[in-house]
Biotite code that builds the C-alpha atoms (Angstrom):
import biotite.structure as struc

atoms = struc.array([
    struc.Atom([-17.039, -0.077, 2.764], chain_id="A", res_id=1, res_name="UNK", atom_name="CA", element="C"),
    struc.Atom([-16.534, 2.482, 0.030], chain_id="A", res_id=2, res_name="UNK", atom_name="CA", element="C"),
    struc.Atom([-14.279, 1.634, -2.894], chain_id="A", res_id=3, res_name="UNK", atom_name="CA", element="C"),
    struc.Atom([-11.807, 3.611, -4.977], chain_id="A", res_id=4, res_name="UNK", atom_name="CA", element="C"),
    struc.Atom([-10.456, 2.938, -8.462], chain_id="A", res_id=5, res_name="UNK", atom_name="CA", element="C"),
    struc.Atom([-7.559, 4.324, -10.455], chain_id="A", res_id=6, res_name="UNK", atom_name="CA", element="C"),
    struc.Atom([-7.178, 3.979, -14.197], chain_id="A", res_id=7, res_name="UNK", atom_name="CA", element="C"),
    struc.Atom([-4.179, 1.725, -14.570], chain_id="A", res_id=8, res_name="UNK", atom_name="CA", element="C"),
    struc.Atom([-3.266, 3.098, -17.938], chain_id="A", res_id=9, res_name="UNK", atom_name="CA", element="C"),
    struc.Atom([-3.016, 6.667, -16.677], chain_id="A", res_id=10, res_name="UNK", atom_name="CA", element="C"),
    struc.Atom([0.215, 7.979, -15.163], chain_id="A", res_id=11, res_name="UNK", atom_name="CA", element="C"),
    struc.Atom([0.267, 9.129, -11.548], chain_id="A", res_id=12, res_name="UNK", atom_name="CA", element="C"),
    struc.Atom([-0.533, 12.809, -11.051], chain_id="A", res_id=13, res_name="UNK", atom_name="CA", element="C"),
    struc.Atom([-0.717, 14.015, -7.451], chain_id="A", res_id=14, res_name="UNK", atom_name="CA", element="C"),
    struc.Atom([-3.371, 16.645, -6.707], chain_id="A", res_id=15, res_name="UNK", atom_name="CA", element="C"),
    struc.Atom([-3.550, 18.879, -3.896], chain_id="A", res_id=16, res_name="UNK", atom_name="CA", element="C"),
    struc.Atom([-15.750, 6.462, 9.577], chain_id="A", res_id=17, res_name="UNK", atom_name="CA", element="C"),
    struc.Atom([-15.585, 4.105, 6.375], chain_id="A", res_id=18, res_name="UNK", atom_name="CA", element="C"),
    struc.Atom([-12.895, 1.890, 4.879], chain_id="A", res_id=19, res_name="UNK", atom_name="CA", element="C"),
    struc.Atom([-13.027, 2.603, 1.123], chain_id="A", res_id=20, res_name="UNK", atom_name="CA", element="C"),
    struc.Atom([-11.795, 0.290, -1.565], chain_id="A", res_id=21, res_name="UNK", atom_name="CA", element="C"),
    struc.Atom([-9.231, 1.939, -3.773], chain_id="A", res_id=22, res_name="UNK", atom_name="CA", element="C"),
    struc.Atom([-8.709, 0.670, -7.329], chain_id="A", res_id=23, res_name="UNK", atom_name="CA", element="C"),
    struc.Atom([-6.083, 1.755, -9.834], chain_id="A", res_id=24, res_name="UNK", atom_name="CA", element="C"),
    struc.Atom([-5.728, 0.655, -13.460], chain_id="A", res_id=25, res_name="UNK", atom_name="CA", element="C"),
    struc.Atom([-2.093, 0.106, -14.439], chain_id="A", res_id=26, res_name="UNK", atom_name="CA", element="C"),
    struc.Atom([0.765, 0.140, -17.046], chain_id="A", res_id=27, res_name="UNK", atom_name="CA", element="C"),
    struc.Atom([4.638, 0.410, -17.187], chain_id="A", res_id=28, res_name="UNK", atom_name="CA", element="C"),
    struc.Atom([7.219, -0.572, -14.530], chain_id="A", res_id=29, res_name="UNK", atom_name="CA", element="C"),
    struc.Atom([8.808, 0.759, -11.346], chain_id="A", res_id=30, res_name="UNK", atom_name="CA", element="C"),
    struc.Atom([12.487, 1.369, -10.631], chain_id="A", res_id=31, res_name="UNK", atom_name="CA", element="C"),
    struc.Atom([14.234, -0.761, -8.010], chain_id="A", res_id=32, res_name="UNK", atom_name="CA", element="C"),
    struc.Atom([15.352, 2.227, -5.912], chain_id="A", res_id=33, res_name="UNK", atom_name="CA", element="C"),
    struc.Atom([13.867, 5.690, -5.659], chain_id="A", res_id=34, res_name="UNK", atom_name="CA", element="C"),
    struc.Atom([15.666, 8.518, -3.863], chain_id="A", res_id=35, res_name="UNK", atom_name="CA", element="C"),
    struc.Atom([13.419, 11.087, -2.213], chain_id="A", res_id=36, res_name="UNK", atom_name="CA", element="C"),
    struc.Atom([14.942, 14.260, -0.844], chain_id="A", res_id=37, res_name="UNK", atom_name="CA", element="C"),
    struc.Atom([12.980, 15.617, 2.068], chain_id="A", res_id=38, res_name="UNK", atom_name="CA", element="C"),
    struc.Atom([14.301, 18.640, 3.946], chain_id="A", res_id=39, res_name="UNK", atom_name="CA", element="C"),
    struc.Atom([17.766, 17.669, 2.676], chain_id="A", res_id=40, res_name="UNK", atom_name="CA", element="C"),
    struc.Atom([17.435, 14.173, 4.207], chain_id="A", res_id=41, res_name="UNK", atom_name="CA", element="C"),
    struc.Atom([18.408, 11.329, 1.866], chain_id="A", res_id=42, res_name="UNK", atom_name="CA", element="C"),
    struc.Atom([15.331, 9.096, 1.999], chain_id="A", res_id=43, res_name="UNK", atom_name="CA", element="C"),
    struc.Atom([15.658, 5.895, -0.006], chain_id="A", res_id=44, res_name="UNK", atom_name="CA", element="C"),
    struc.Atom([12.758, 3.754, -1.217], chain_id="A", res_id=45, res_name="UNK", atom_name="CA", element="C"),
    struc.Atom([13.761, 0.239, -2.141], chain_id="A", res_id=46, res_name="UNK", atom_name="CA", element="C"),
    struc.Atom([12.535, -3.322, -2.247], chain_id="A", res_id=47, res_name="UNK", atom_name="CA", element="C"),
    struc.Atom([12.439, -5.002, 1.126], chain_id="A", res_id=48, res_name="UNK", atom_name="CA", element="C"),
    struc.Atom([14.953, -7.639, 2.173], chain_id="A", res_id=49, res_name="UNK", atom_name="CA", element="C"),
    struc.Atom([14.679, -10.404, 4.755], chain_id="A", res_id=50, res_name="UNK", atom_name="CA", element="C"),
    struc.Atom([16.541, -8.367, 7.360], chain_id="A", res_id=51, res_name="UNK", atom_name="CA", element="C"),
    struc.Atom([13.934, -5.575, 6.962], chain_id="A", res_id=52, res_name="UNK", atom_name="CA", element="C"),
    struc.Atom([11.083, -7.664, 8.399], chain_id="A", res_id=53, res_name="UNK", atom_name="CA", element="C"),
    struc.Atom([11.569, -6.529, 12.040], chain_id="A", res_id=54, res_name="UNK", atom_name="CA", element="C"),
    struc.Atom([11.590, -2.902, 10.858], chain_id="A", res_id=55, res_name="UNK", atom_name="CA", element="C"),
    struc.Atom([8.485, -3.451, 8.735], chain_id="A", res_id=56, res_name="UNK", atom_name="CA", element="C"),
    struc.Atom([6.712, -5.023, 11.716], chain_id="A", res_id=57, res_name="UNK", atom_name="CA", element="C"),
    struc.Atom([7.788, -2.133, 13.952], chain_id="A", res_id=58, res_name="UNK", atom_name="CA", element="C"),
    struc.Atom([6.458, 0.526, 11.540], chain_id="A", res_id=59, res_name="UNK", atom_name="CA", element="C"),
    struc.Atom([3.152, -1.354, 11.255], chain_id="A", res_id=60, res_name="UNK", atom_name="CA", element="C"),
    struc.Atom([2.804, -2.047, 15.015], chain_id="A", res_id=61, res_name="UNK", atom_name="CA", element="C"),
    struc.Atom([1.235, 1.268, 16.084], chain_id="A", res_id=62, res_name="UNK", atom_name="CA", element="C"),
    struc.Atom([-1.254, 1.143, 13.209], chain_id="A", res_id=63, res_name="UNK", atom_name="CA", element="C"),
    struc.Atom([-2.192, -2.426, 14.133], chain_id="A", res_id=64, res_name="UNK", atom_name="CA", element="C"),
    struc.Atom([-2.653, -1.399, 17.793], chain_id="A", res_id=65, res_name="UNK", atom_name="CA", element="C"),
    struc.Atom([-4.913, 1.479, 16.669], chain_id="A", res_id=66, res_name="UNK", atom_name="CA", element="C"),
    struc.Atom([-6.966, -0.864, 14.465], chain_id="A", res_id=67, res_name="UNK", atom_name="CA", element="C"),
    struc.Atom([-5.917, 1.009, 11.307], chain_id="A", res_id=68, res_name="UNK", atom_name="CA", element="C"),
    struc.Atom([-4.074, -1.993, 9.851], chain_id="A", res_id=69, res_name="UNK", atom_name="CA", element="C"),
    struc.Atom([-5.046, -5.613, 10.294], chain_id="A", res_id=70, res_name="UNK", atom_name="CA", element="C"),
    struc.Atom([-2.493, -7.672, 12.204], chain_id="A", res_id=71, res_name="UNK", atom_name="CA", element="C"),
    struc.Atom([-0.004, -9.628, 10.112], chain_id="A", res_id=72, res_name="UNK", atom_name="CA", element="C"),
    struc.Atom([2.112, -12.204, 11.920], chain_id="A", res_id=73, res_name="UNK", atom_name="CA", element="C"),
    struc.Atom([5.871, -11.833, 11.502], chain_id="A", res_id=74, res_name="UNK", atom_name="CA", element="C"),
    struc.Atom([5.903, -15.277, 9.871], chain_id="A", res_id=75, res_name="UNK", atom_name="CA", element="C"),
    struc.Atom([3.585, -13.915, 7.158], chain_id="A", res_id=76, res_name="UNK", atom_name="CA", element="C"),
    struc.Atom([5.822, -10.867, 6.685], chain_id="A", res_id=77, res_name="UNK", atom_name="CA", element="C"),
    struc.Atom([8.766, -13.195, 6.046], chain_id="A", res_id=78, res_name="UNK", atom_name="CA", element="C"),
    struc.Atom([6.664, -15.244, 3.611], chain_id="A", res_id=79, res_name="UNK", atom_name="CA", element="C"),
    struc.Atom([5.642, -12.198, 1.589], chain_id="A", res_id=80, res_name="UNK", atom_name="CA", element="C"),
    struc.Atom([8.700, -9.942, 2.024], chain_id="A", res_id=81, res_name="UNK", atom_name="CA", element="C"),
    struc.Atom([9.095, -9.802, -1.774], chain_id="A", res_id=82, res_name="UNK", atom_name="CA", element="C"),
    struc.Atom([5.776, -7.909, -1.943], chain_id="A", res_id=83, res_name="UNK", atom_name="CA", element="C"),
    struc.Atom([7.167, -5.041, 0.158], chain_id="A", res_id=84, res_name="UNK", atom_name="CA", element="C"),
    struc.Atom([8.848, -1.737, -0.491], chain_id="A", res_id=85, res_name="UNK", atom_name="CA", element="C"),
    struc.Atom([10.471, 0.148, 2.370], chain_id="A", res_id=86, res_name="UNK", atom_name="CA", element="C"),
    struc.Atom([11.536, 3.733, 2.905], chain_id="A", res_id=87, res_name="UNK", atom_name="CA", element="C"),
    struc.Atom([14.632, 4.212, 4.992], chain_id="A", res_id=88, res_name="UNK", atom_name="CA", element="C"),
    struc.Atom([16.537, 7.088, 6.461], chain_id="A", res_id=89, res_name="UNK", atom_name="CA", element="C"),
    struc.Atom([20.038, 6.451, 7.767], chain_id="A", res_id=90, res_name="UNK", atom_name="CA", element="C"),
    struc.Atom([19.540, 2.697, 7.342], chain_id="A", res_id=91, res_name="UNK", atom_name="CA", element="C"),
    struc.Atom([16.381, 2.716, 9.490], chain_id="A", res_id=92, res_name="UNK", atom_name="CA", element="C"),
    struc.Atom([12.981, 1.617, 8.109], chain_id="A", res_id=93, res_name="UNK", atom_name="CA", element="C"),
    struc.Atom([10.512, 4.494, 8.500], chain_id="A", res_id=94, res_name="UNK", atom_name="CA", element="C"),
    struc.Atom([7.744, 3.494, 6.050], chain_id="A", res_id=95, res_name="UNK", atom_name="CA", element="C"),
    struc.Atom([6.486, 0.479, 4.153], chain_id="A", res_id=96, res_name="UNK", atom_name="CA", element="C"),
    struc.Atom([3.909, -0.717, 1.613], chain_id="A", res_id=97, res_name="UNK", atom_name="CA", element="C"),
    struc.Atom([3.229, -3.935, -0.252], chain_id="A", res_id=98, res_name="UNK", atom_name="CA", element="C"),
    struc.Atom([1.537, -5.199, -3.406], chain_id="A", res_id=99, res_name="UNK", atom_name="CA", element="C"),
    struc.Atom([-0.575, -8.321, -2.913], chain_id="A", res_id=100, res_name="UNK", atom_name="CA", element="C"),
    struc.Atom([-1.755, -10.171, -6.003], chain_id="A", res_id=101, res_name="UNK", atom_name="CA", element="C"),
    struc.Atom([-5.414, -11.114, -5.613], chain_id="A", res_id=102, res_name="UNK", atom_name="CA", element="C"),
    struc.Atom([-6.172, -12.478, -9.065], chain_id="A", res_id=103, res_name="UNK", atom_name="CA", element="C"),
    struc.Atom([-4.895, -12.272, -12.622], chain_id="A", res_id=104, res_name="UNK", atom_name="CA", element="C"),
    struc.Atom([-6.518, -8.852, -13.033], chain_id="A", res_id=105, res_name="UNK", atom_name="CA", element="C"),
    struc.Atom([-6.359, -7.439, -9.523], chain_id="A", res_id=106, res_name="UNK", atom_name="CA", element="C"),
    struc.Atom([-3.698, -6.351, -7.038], chain_id="A", res_id=107, res_name="UNK", atom_name="CA", element="C"),
    struc.Atom([-3.906, -4.558, -3.700], chain_id="A", res_id=108, res_name="UNK", atom_name="CA", element="C"),
    struc.Atom([-1.872, -1.882, -1.947], chain_id="A", res_id=109, res_name="UNK", atom_name="CA", element="C"),
    struc.Atom([-1.417, -3.361, 1.536], chain_id="A", res_id=110, res_name="UNK", atom_name="CA", element="C"),
    struc.Atom([0.338, -2.532, 4.762], chain_id="A", res_id=111, res_name="UNK", atom_name="CA", element="C"),
    struc.Atom([0.961, 1.112, 3.874], chain_id="A", res_id=112, res_name="UNK", atom_name="CA", element="C"),
    struc.Atom([2.436, 2.634, 7.016], chain_id="A", res_id=113, res_name="UNK", atom_name="CA", element="C"),
    struc.Atom([4.640, 5.648, 7.675], chain_id="A", res_id=114, res_name="UNK", atom_name="CA", element="C"),
    struc.Atom([6.203, 6.197, 11.074], chain_id="A", res_id=115, res_name="UNK", atom_name="CA", element="C"),
    struc.Atom([4.651, 9.331, 12.661], chain_id="A", res_id=116, res_name="UNK", atom_name="CA", element="C"),
    struc.Atom([7.992, 11.168, 12.773], chain_id="A", res_id=117, res_name="UNK", atom_name="CA", element="C"),
    struc.Atom([8.264, 10.710, 8.989], chain_id="A", res_id=118, res_name="UNK", atom_name="CA", element="C"),
    struc.Atom([4.775, 12.006, 8.104], chain_id="A", res_id=119, res_name="UNK", atom_name="CA", element="C"),
    struc.Atom([4.476, 14.835, 5.611], chain_id="A", res_id=120, res_name="UNK", atom_name="CA", element="C"),
    struc.Atom([7.588, 13.914, 3.658], chain_id="A", res_id=121, res_name="UNK", atom_name="CA", element="C"),
    struc.Atom([5.870, 12.358, 0.622], chain_id="A", res_id=122, res_name="UNK", atom_name="CA", element="C"),
    struc.Atom([6.915, 8.836, 1.556], chain_id="A", res_id=123, res_name="UNK", atom_name="CA", element="C"),
    struc.Atom([3.378, 7.416, 1.488], chain_id="A", res_id=124, res_name="UNK", atom_name="CA", element="C"),
    struc.Atom([2.788, 8.741, -2.022], chain_id="A", res_id=125, res_name="UNK", atom_name="CA", element="C"),
    struc.Atom([6.200, 7.501, -3.188], chain_id="A", res_id=126, res_name="UNK", atom_name="CA", element="C"),
    struc.Atom([5.518, 4.042, -1.744], chain_id="A", res_id=127, res_name="UNK", atom_name="CA", element="C"),
    struc.Atom([2.108, 3.868, -3.405], chain_id="A", res_id=128, res_name="UNK", atom_name="CA", element="C"),
    struc.Atom([3.675, 4.835, -6.715], chain_id="A", res_id=129, res_name="UNK", atom_name="CA", element="C"),
    struc.Atom([6.352, 2.124, -6.279], chain_id="A", res_id=130, res_name="UNK", atom_name="CA", element="C"),
    struc.Atom([3.641, -0.471, -5.604], chain_id="A", res_id=131, res_name="UNK", atom_name="CA", element="C"),
    struc.Atom([1.625, 0.780, -8.587], chain_id="A", res_id=132, res_name="UNK", atom_name="CA", element="C"),
    struc.Atom([4.790, 0.456, -10.678], chain_id="A", res_id=133, res_name="UNK", atom_name="CA", element="C"),
    struc.Atom([5.125, -3.174, -9.612], chain_id="A", res_id=134, res_name="UNK", atom_name="CA", element="C"),
    struc.Atom([1.522, -3.811, -10.630], chain_id="A", res_id=135, res_name="UNK", atom_name="CA", element="C"),
    struc.Atom([2.165, -2.178, -14.008], chain_id="A", res_id=136, res_name="UNK", atom_name="CA", element="C"),
    struc.Atom([5.279, -4.296, -14.537], chain_id="A", res_id=137, res_name="UNK", atom_name="CA", element="C"),
    struc.Atom([3.211, -7.414, -13.852], chain_id="A", res_id=138, res_name="UNK", atom_name="CA", element="C"),
    struc.Atom([0.569, -6.312, -16.348], chain_id="A", res_id=139, res_name="UNK", atom_name="CA", element="C"),
    struc.Atom([-2.201, -5.980, -13.766], chain_id="A", res_id=140, res_name="UNK", atom_name="CA", element="C"),
    struc.Atom([-5.082, -3.890, -15.092], chain_id="A", res_id=141, res_name="UNK", atom_name="CA", element="C"),
    struc.Atom([-6.408, -2.850, -11.648], chain_id="A", res_id=142, res_name="UNK", atom_name="CA", element="C"),
    struc.Atom([-5.139, -2.182, -8.157], chain_id="A", res_id=143, res_name="UNK", atom_name="CA", element="C"),
    struc.Atom([-7.199, -1.581, -5.011], chain_id="A", res_id=144, res_name="UNK", atom_name="CA", element="C"),
    struc.Atom([-6.688, -0.427, -1.451], chain_id="A", res_id=145, res_name="UNK", atom_name="CA", element="C"),
    struc.Atom([-9.037, -0.698, 1.507], chain_id="A", res_id=146, res_name="UNK", atom_name="CA", element="C"),
    struc.Atom([-8.509, 2.440, 3.525], chain_id="A", res_id=147, res_name="UNK", atom_name="CA", element="C"),
    struc.Atom([-9.823, 5.176, 5.761], chain_id="A", res_id=148, res_name="UNK", atom_name="CA", element="C"),
    struc.Atom([-7.390, 7.621, 4.099], chain_id="A", res_id=149, res_name="UNK", atom_name="CA", element="C"),
    struc.Atom([-9.752, 8.617, 1.295], chain_id="A", res_id=150, res_name="UNK", atom_name="CA", element="C"),
    struc.Atom([-8.197, 11.987, 0.440], chain_id="A", res_id=151, res_name="UNK", atom_name="CA", element="C"),
    struc.Atom([-4.677, 10.532, 0.313], chain_id="A", res_id=152, res_name="UNK", atom_name="CA", element="C"),
    struc.Atom([-5.654, 7.874, -2.223], chain_id="A", res_id=153, res_name="UNK", atom_name="CA", element="C"),
    struc.Atom([-7.703, 10.327, -4.255], chain_id="A", res_id=154, res_name="UNK", atom_name="CA", element="C"),
    struc.Atom([-4.581, 12.528, -4.535], chain_id="A", res_id=155, res_name="UNK", atom_name="CA", element="C"),
    struc.Atom([-2.750, 9.405, -5.703], chain_id="A", res_id=156, res_name="UNK", atom_name="CA", element="C"),
    struc.Atom([-5.174, 9.022, -8.616], chain_id="A", res_id=157, res_name="UNK", atom_name="CA", element="C"),
    struc.Atom([-7.607, 6.476, -7.161], chain_id="A", res_id=158, res_name="UNK", atom_name="CA", element="C"),
    struc.Atom([-11.389, 6.813, -7.146], chain_id="A", res_id=159, res_name="UNK", atom_name="CA", element="C"),
    struc.Atom([-14.067, 5.456, -4.799], chain_id="A", res_id=160, res_name="UNK", atom_name="CA", element="C"),
    struc.Atom([-15.804, 2.203, -5.724], chain_id="A", res_id=161, res_name="UNK", atom_name="CA", element="C"),
    struc.Atom([-18.239, -0.045, -3.916], chain_id="A", res_id=162, res_name="UNK", atom_name="CA", element="C"),
    struc.Atom([-16.919, -3.104, -2.148], chain_id="A", res_id=163, res_name="UNK", atom_name="CA", element="C"),
    struc.Atom([-19.248, -5.200, -4.299], chain_id="A", res_id=164, res_name="UNK", atom_name="CA", element="C"),
    struc.Atom([-17.173, -4.202, -7.349], chain_id="A", res_id=165, res_name="UNK", atom_name="CA", element="C"),
    struc.Atom([-14.281, -6.351, -6.088], chain_id="A", res_id=166, res_name="UNK", atom_name="CA", element="C"),
    struc.Atom([-15.754, -9.763, -5.217], chain_id="A", res_id=167, res_name="UNK", atom_name="CA", element="C"),
    struc.Atom([-12.375, -11.531, -5.426], chain_id="A", res_id=168, res_name="UNK", atom_name="CA", element="C"),
    struc.Atom([-11.001, -9.330, -2.631], chain_id="A", res_id=169, res_name="UNK", atom_name="CA", element="C"),
    struc.Atom([-14.071, -9.954, -0.522], chain_id="A", res_id=170, res_name="UNK", atom_name="CA", element="C"),
    struc.Atom([-13.800, -13.715, -0.950], chain_id="A", res_id=171, res_name="UNK", atom_name="CA", element="C"),
    struc.Atom([-10.035, -14.030, -0.643], chain_id="A", res_id=172, res_name="UNK", atom_name="CA", element="C"),
    struc.Atom([-9.359, -11.796, 2.362], chain_id="A", res_id=173, res_name="UNK", atom_name="CA", element="C"),
    struc.Atom([-12.474, -10.222, 3.821], chain_id="A", res_id=174, res_name="UNK", atom_name="CA", element="C"),
    struc.Atom([-14.013, -13.613, 4.522], chain_id="A", res_id=175, res_name="UNK", atom_name="CA", element="C"),
    struc.Atom([-11.096, -14.321, 6.933], chain_id="A", res_id=176, res_name="UNK", atom_name="CA", element="C"),
    struc.Atom([-10.957, -10.829, 8.449], chain_id="A", res_id=177, res_name="UNK", atom_name="CA", element="C"),
    struc.Atom([-11.784, -10.507, 12.158], chain_id="A", res_id=178, res_name="UNK", atom_name="CA", element="C"),
    struc.Atom([-13.798, -7.385, 11.279], chain_id="A", res_id=179, res_name="UNK", atom_name="CA", element="C"),
    struc.Atom([-15.795, -9.053, 8.492], chain_id="A", res_id=180, res_name="UNK", atom_name="CA", element="C"),
    struc.Atom([-19.151, -8.750, 10.317], chain_id="A", res_id=181, res_name="UNK", atom_name="CA", element="C"),
    struc.Atom([-18.440, -5.203, 11.526], chain_id="A", res_id=182, res_name="UNK", atom_name="CA", element="C"),
    struc.Atom([-16.285, -3.730, 8.765], chain_id="A", res_id=183, res_name="UNK", atom_name="CA", element="C"),
    struc.Atom([-15.421, -0.139, 9.451], chain_id="A", res_id=184, res_name="UNK", atom_name="CA", element="C"),
])
């Protein structure tokens, strides 16, 4: 596993086989709703609600089936719905991301998924920035993401780090992961 880091104190500036760790160092806070105009479509990013859980699960389902995301039972999605942001178009969930707190100094971007028909609209980047904003508001100094989407997270201001640089993540989640002995 390769890791990434992002300086939490720096603002977000987008720039044009393994599962890297992405880390971001953080400050400030995120708005509750972000409007993103994409090809004149009124995309809305907002905090998830209980009734969004089936939509969140549906957006994640293809990525889980492909082995890109680890499975998360619907019961867990209900338990951690307050961690999630969703992107919707015409009241339909088309993308999602969550912030998981791992320790007093570490958070994780999790469950980032954008429905294929919504790719290329900037929703992934907007969701990551919303999650980073949450981490800033909480005063977290670092945020990570385990991912195969290296270039995407680099454009979002993260940098590669080794998995060994985040032992709390390894011991809190990786130890229970079904892929722990064959991490890709």
